[in-house]
Residue frames relative to the residue before (quaternion, step in Angstrom):
aa qw qx qy qz dx dy dz
M 1.0000 0.0000 0.0000 0.0000 0.00 0.00 0.00
D 0.5682 -0.6430 0.4251 0.2880 3.53 -1.16 0.75
G 0.2803 -0.7907 0.5283 0.1306 3.58 -0.89 0.99
R 0.5135 0.6662 -0.4102 0.3524 3.60 1.24 0.29
H 0.6906 0.4220 -0.2652 0.5241 3.59 1.29 -0.25
R 0.4804 -0.7095 0.4489 0.2536 3.55 -0.73 1.15
K 0.6187 0.5827 -0.3408 0.4019 3.59 1.07 -0.75
N 0.6549 0.5270 -0.3067 0.4465 3.61 1.20 -0.48
I 0.7149 0.4479 -0.2251 0.4874 3.58 1.26 -0.38
Q 0.0994 0.7725 -0.6233 0.0693 3.54 -1.04 0.83
A 0.6540 -0.5065 0.3821 0.4120 3.55 -1.23 0.43
G 0.7550 0.3762 -0.2890 0.4526 3.54 -1.02 0.86
L 0.5763 0.5840 -0.3839 0.4236 3.60 1.24 -0.25
E 0.3789 -0.6835 0.5695 0.2549 3.56 -1.14 0.65
V 0.0006 -0.8224 0.5642 -0.0724 3.56 -0.76 1.11
A 0.3323 -0.6675 0.6175 0.2505 3.52 -1.40 0.23
T 0.0379 -0.8167 0.5753 -0.0245 3.59 -0.69 1.10
V 0.3008 -0.6816 0.6222 0.2405 3.51 -1.38 0.26
L 0.3264 -0.7489 0.5489 0.1769 3.57 -0.68 1.14
K 0.6881 -0.4941 0.3403 0.4082 3.59 -1.22 0.51
Q 0.7117 0.4675 -0.2662 0.4518 3.59 0.86 -0.96
H 0.7179 0.4164 -0.2447 0.5014 3.62 1.24 -0.27
Q 0.3261 0.7818 -0.4864 0.2143 3.60 1.24 0.24
R 0.6671 0.5069 -0.3149 0.4460 3.62 0.95 -0.79
S 0.7343 0.4115 -0.2327 0.4872 3.58 0.91 -0.89
G 0.3557 -0.7518 0.4832 0.2734 3.59 1.14 -0.58
E 0.3111 0.7696 -0.5020 0.2428 3.59 1.26 0.33
L 0.3143 -0.7732 0.5282 0.1560 3.55 -0.83 1.04
T 0.1514 -0.7389 0.6507 0.0874 3.52 -1.22 0.72
Y 0.2402 -0.7918 0.5504 0.1118 3.56 -0.81 1.02
G 0.2313 0.7733 -0.5678 0.1618 3.55 -1.05 0.75
V 0.5222 -0.6111 0.5025 0.3184 3.52 -1.40 -0.11
V 0.4860 -0.6877 0.4649 0.2734 3.57 -0.87 1.02
K 0.1860 -0.7598 0.6162 0.0920 3.54 -0.97 1.00
D 0.7976 -0.0173 0.0639 0.5995 3.59 0.85 -1.06
I 0.3121 -0.6919 0.6128 0.2199 3.55 -1.24 0.58
L 0.2229 -0.8242 0.5131 0.0877 3.58 -0.63 1.15
T 0.6355 0.5091 -0.3349 0.4740 3.63 1.12 -0.53
K 0.3242 -0.7731 0.5191 0.1665 3.57 -0.82 1.03
S 0.6354 0.5379 -0.3424 0.4355 3.62 1.08 -0.64
Q 0.5817 -0.6176 0.4200 0.3221 3.56 -1.23 0.51
F 0.7878 0.1355 -0.0646 0.5974 3.61 1.24 -0.43
H 0.0314 0.7607 -0.6484 0.0033 3.55 -1.15 0.71
P 0.4866 -0.7193 0.4104 0.2782 3.62 -0.68 1.06
H 0.7291 0.4006 -0.2380 0.5012 3.62 1.15 -0.50
G 0.6751 -0.4671 0.2897 0.4920 3.57 1.29 0.02
I 0.5253 -0.6243 0.4853 0.3143 3.54 -1.16 0.69
K 0.3728 -0.7308 0.5293 0.2163 3.57 -0.89 0.95
V 0.0065 -0.8029 0.5939 -0.0502 3.55 -0.89 1.05
R 0.3269 -0.6672 0.6197 0.2529 3.53 -1.37 0.30
L 0.3197 -0.7549 0.5468 0.1699 3.55 -0.85 1.02
D 0.7023 -0.4670 0.3360 0.4194 3.59 -1.28 0.31
D 0.6997 0.4624 -0.2740 0.4707 3.60 1.07 -0.69
G 0.6245 -0.5793 0.3227 0.4127 3.62 1.29 0.10
N 0.5220 0.6301 -0.4211 0.3914 3.61 1.21 -0.23
V 0.2059 -0.7580 0.6087 0.1117 3.57 -1.17 0.71
G 0.1954 0.7795 -0.5743 0.1560 3.55 -0.85 0.97
R 0.5233 -0.6149 0.4901 0.3283 3.52 -1.38 0.08
V 0.4660 -0.6997 0.4750 0.2601 3.56 -0.88 1.02
K 0.1634 -0.7807 0.5998 0.0629 3.53 -0.84 1.08
E 0.8029 -0.0092 0.0339 0.5950 3.56 1.09 -0.64
I 0.2633 -0.7141 0.6241 0.1767 3.53 -1.13 0.75
L 0.3128 -0.7771 0.5203 0.1663 3.56 -0.61 1.15
Q 0.4677 -0.6839 0.4913 0.2688 3.55 -0.99 0.86
K 0.3470 -0.7110 0.5702 0.2210 3.56 -1.04 0.79
D 0.4185 -0.7145 0.5064 0.2406 3.57 -1.01 0.84
């Protein structure tokens, strides 16, 4: 699922994000959303979130729960 729309993201979802320091390489970091930091409803590079482990990144993909 697309991580550019705020309506698709909520606390507790497992997501793949790109951290600030990995923007050039595009390396993904996986985690669970703790807080949504982007206030707008859409962002072309992904909604910025804080993960449970404290990392902050932009959502590239919302992982499906089984």
